[in-house]
Each structure stands twice: as C-alpha cells, then as structure tokens.
C-alpha positions in Angstrom: 0.0 0.0 0.0 1.3 3.4 -1.0 1.1 6.6 0.9 2.2 8.8 -2.1 -1.3 8.4 -3.8 -4.6 10.3 -2.7 -6.8 8.4 -0.3 -9.8 10.1 -1.8 -8.9 11.3 -5.3 -10.8 14.5 -6.3 -11.9 15.5 -2.8 -10.7 18.0 -0.4 -12.0 18.1 3.2 -12.7 21.4 4.7 -14.5 22.8 7.8 -16.3 26.0 7.0 -19.6 27.8 7.8 -22.4 27.9 5.4 -21.7 31.7 5.0 -18.4 30.8 3.3 -20.1 28.6 0.7 -19.9 31.2 -2.2 -16.2 31.9 -1.3 -15.3 28.4 -1.4 -17.0 27.6 -4.7 -15.0 30.6 -6.2 -11.7 28.9 -5.2 -9.8 27.8 -8.4 -10.1 24.1 -8.8 -13.3 23.7 -6.7 -16.1 22.2 -8.9 -18.7 21.8 -6.3 -19.3 21.0 -2.5 -20.6 17.6 -1.7 -24.1 17.8 -0.4 -27.7 16.7 -0.5 -30.8 18.7 -1.5 -28.6 21.8 -2.1 -27.1 21.9 1.4 -23.5 21.0 2.1 -23.2 17.5 3.8 -20.7 17.0 6.7 -18.5 14.1 7.3 -18.9 12.9 11.0 -16.0 14.1 13.3 -15.4 10.5 14.3 -14.7 9.5 10.7 -12.2 12.3 10.3 -10.6 11.4 13.5 -10.2 7.8 12.6 -8.6 8.8 9.3 -6.2 11.2 11.0 -5.2 8.4 13.5 -4.6 6.0 10.6 -2.4 8.6 8.9 -0.4 9.4 11.9 0.3 5.7 12.7 2.7 5.4 9.8 1.2 1.9 9.0 0.9 0.9 5.3 -2.5 2.2 4.1 -4.2 3.2 0.8 -7.4 3.5 -1.0 -9.8 0.5 -0.9 -13.1 -0.3 -2.5 -16.0 1.0 -0.3 -17.5 -1.9 1.8 -20.9 -2.1 3.6 -20.8 -5.6 4.8 -18.2 -7.1 7.3 -17.4 -7.4 10.9 -17.2 -3.9 12.7 -14.1 -4.0 14.9 -12.3 -1.6 17.3 -8.6 -1.4 17.7 -7.8 -1.9 21.3 -4.0 -1.2 21.4 -1.2 0.5 19.6 -1.2 3.8 17.6 -4.7 3.1 16.3 -6.3 2.4 19.8 -10.0 3.4 19.7 -10.4 3.4 15.9 -13.4 1.6 14.5 -13.8 0.0 11.1 -14.5 -3.0 9.0 -12.3 -6.1 9.3 -11.1 -7.5 6.1 -9.3 -10.8 5.9 -6.9 -11.5 3.1 -4.4 -14.5 2.8 -1.8 -13.8 5.4 -3.1 -10.4 6.3 -5.8 -8.5 8.2 -6.8 -5.0 7.1 -9.1 -2.4 8.8 -11.3 -0.6 6.3 -12.2 3.0 7.2 -15.1 4.4 5.3 -16.4 7.9 4.7 -20.0 6.9 4.2 -21.1 10.1 2.6 -18.5 9.8 -0.2 -18.9 6.0 -0.4 -15.0 5.8 -0.3 -12.8 3.8 1.8 -9.2 3.3 2.8 -7.5 0.1 4.2 -4.7 -0.2 6.7 -2.9 -3.3 7.7 -3.5 -4.4 11.2 -2.4 -7.2 13.8 -5.1 -9.6 14.7 -4.2 -9.3 18.4 -5.2 -5.7 18.5 -9.0 -6.0 17.4 -12.1 -6.6 19.3 -15.6 -6.8 17.9 -17.7 -3.7 18.3 -20.9 -4.4 20.2 -24.0 -2.4 19.6 
C-alpha cells in the first residue's frame, strides 16, 4: 500500500460555515461542494478522527473499495487504539477498512489480529 497516492482522489476536506459557501465555490479548482438537497453535507467528526489516526500511525494504508458488509471492529491497542472500522481478511493479512459513508469511499490499513475486538452495539 502506498502513501504517495491520494486516499480520496478528487476530494478535499474542509470545515467551513455555510456563509463561506460562495467563497469556497469561487476557489480555483473547486467544482462543487458535496451535499444533499442543495445543502453541504458534513463528514462525521469520528470518521475524520479515525482517518487522522490511521495517517499518523505510519502503518501501510491506501485507497480501498467501499465496503458495507463485514465485521465492525475496534482497535484496542497501539497507535490506532479506539479506531473503528470493518475487518477484512486476506491471505496472510488483516486490514481495517475505514469508510467515509457520505462519499462512499474507503481506505484500508494493515493491522495485527491481536489488537482488534468486535464492536458491540
């Protein structure tokens, strides 16, 4: 997995008030603001925090196809402690898939099987 490729090609995350919408849309290179029914949509703070923790961990990660099904897990130790995602099993590897629901995009990060516990509702 390579860190020199964009995790979400074509998207830039920003936090701004609705009053700044016109200024943002006038920024060169900005085509539109992702939204629903004409209103900007926000990515939950938890999803942004999980992505930041994954990036800060320096573990191998990269874009991954968006997943809906799978086991939800929480990392219980190490640099990703507290991060929740979908467990993906591959031959000889485990990955944690982190998703941005609104964009229907995901990234996958390699993890150690000893560090995960199921998320209980």
